[in-house]
N, C-alpha and C positions, 0 to 999 in steps of 0.2 A: 301090767299089760294094759289095763283098761286106761290108766292115765297116760300112758304112752301114745295110745291110739287117739285119745282125745287131743293130745298135744299136736299130733301129726295132722289131724283134721284141721286145727286152728291154723297151723303152719301153712297149710295147702289152701287156705280160704274156704274151707267147706264148713258151712253153718251146722251146728249141732242140731237145730231145730229141722233143718231141711233134711237130715238124715233120717227123720222121723216121717211124719205125714200121713196122707191117706193110703189106705189099703183097698184092694177090690173087695167090694161088698160094703164099704163105708158110705154114709151119706155124704154127698159133696158139701163143701162149705160154701156158702153164699159170699157174695163180694159186691163191692160198688166201685168200678174202676172206670177211669175216663178214656173214652174212645177218641180216634183222632178228629172226629167232627165236634168234639167238645162234650157230647152227651155222656151220661153215666150209664153203665151197662152192669146188669146183675142177672142172676139166673131167672128172675121174673120176666126178663125180656124174651126168654125162650119157653114160656109156659105152653105155647102152642105147638110146641115141637115134641118129637119123640125122645129126643135126648141132644146132647151137645158134644161136640169134638173139642175139647179145650187143649190148646197147644201152646206151651211156653216156648216163646222163640224171641228172635231179635233181629236187628238189621246187619250187624257186622259179622257174626259168626259165619264161617264157610260152610259148616254143616246146615244152618239154617238157610243160607243163600242156595245151597244145592237142592233144598227141599221146597222151596217157594212155588215152583210151578207145579209140583206134586200136591201140596196143600191147596192151591187154587183149584186144581182139578178134583180133589177130594170134596172140596164145598161145593163145587159146580154139580158133582155126581150125587151127593148125599143130602145137600140142603132140601132139594124137592121131596126127598124121601123122610124129612123130619130130623135130619142129624147135620145141622149146619156146623161150620168151624167158627171158633172164637180164639183168635191169637192174643196172646198176653207177652209182653215184653216186660221181664222181670229185672233187666239188668241196670246197675248203678251208672247213670249218664256221666258223673264225675269220673269215673274209671274208664269208661268208653263213651266218649262224646258223641260217636256216630249213632248211639242207641238212645239219643235225647228224643224228647216228644216231638220237637220240630223235624228232627231226621226221620221219625216213623211217619210222619205225614207225608214228607218227601218220599220215601220208600213205597208208600202205599199207592201214591199216585203214579210213580215210574211202573210199578208192576200191575197196577190195577187190580188191587186186592178187591175181591167181592165180598169178603167177611169183614167183621168187626176186629179192629186192631187196637188193643186197649194197653194202658201202662199200669204196671203195679208199682207205684212210686215208692211205697213204703217197704216193697217186697215181702209184706206180710202174707199175701196170699200163696206166693211161690213157697214160703216156708211152710205154711199150714198145710198145703198140698203134698209138700214133700219133694218138689221139683229140684233137680241137681244139675240139668243139662239143657242146652238149647240145640235142638227141639226136644221137648219131653211132653208125651201125649197122656192125657186122661180122658177117656171116653165115658161119658156119663149117660145113664139110662133114666128117663123120667119116671118117677113112680106116682107123683101128683103134681098139681100145678106149681107147688112150691118145694117140692122134694126130688132131688136127683140122686142116684146112687152110683158109684164108681163100677164099671163094668170091665174096663181093660186099662192098664197102665204100660207105658213103655215107648217102643220105636215105632216109626211109621212103616218101615220095611227093613229088608236085610242088606240094603246097599245103597249108601247115601251117594257115593261117587259116581255110579253108573245106573241109570234107571233101565237101561235095556238089560242089565244083568241082575236085576230083582228077581229072587226067586220065592221069597215070602212076603206077602204083602199084609202084614200083621193087622194094621189098622183097618184096612179096608175089609178084610176077612172077619174081624171083631164086629164092625158095623153089620156086615152082612148076616152075622149070626143073631145079632139083636133084632134085625128086621124080621128073621125067621123065627123069632121068639125062641132063641136058643142061647145058650151060654157061650161066650167067646172061648175058643181053645187055640193057643194058650191065652190066658187073660192077663199074663205078665211077661214082658221081654225087658232086657237091659237098654235103657235109653242111651243112644251114642251121640255124642256132640260136644260142643264147647261147655266149660263149666259155667255156671251162672256167676256173674260178677257181682259179688255181694257188697254191700257198704262197709266201708272200713271203720 
């Protein structure tokens, strides 16, 4: 049975490494990823913040597009409170040319992204974090200038298609809990979106 499941995961393009990844309470893995302005971004860029909203997302996925305005609003609401957004594009641009670095720059300008939008060229960070979808959220809480822990993993809210019908704002509730020095509840939800397009 185990071999059958592994074979099915490979057939469906699901990385075995991506099925593992970080869990709530784990220390976040640092990275050095290229932002659309050419600068390199790591956790040290957020040493002055209380935490960080890491969202694995992309240009082409309809789920990601549906959430773009909400992600912008989240950043604008919570960055002043010490919880900025960092968007990471993990997709293989060979498989999906619309997710190339050049298209990331275009998309950011079109939408006026107020947050950093970086590319995970090797896909190592997506695999180490355990991201499988776009969008896939990892809310980090700062423990020290160089250490962040994972406080929430999953979806932004419970309705990607209609913002007016959202009943559960999972991510903003989790951030509010951290601001109030409480633990998010729930601290894990199922990420809904397009599968990450892994390199062949």
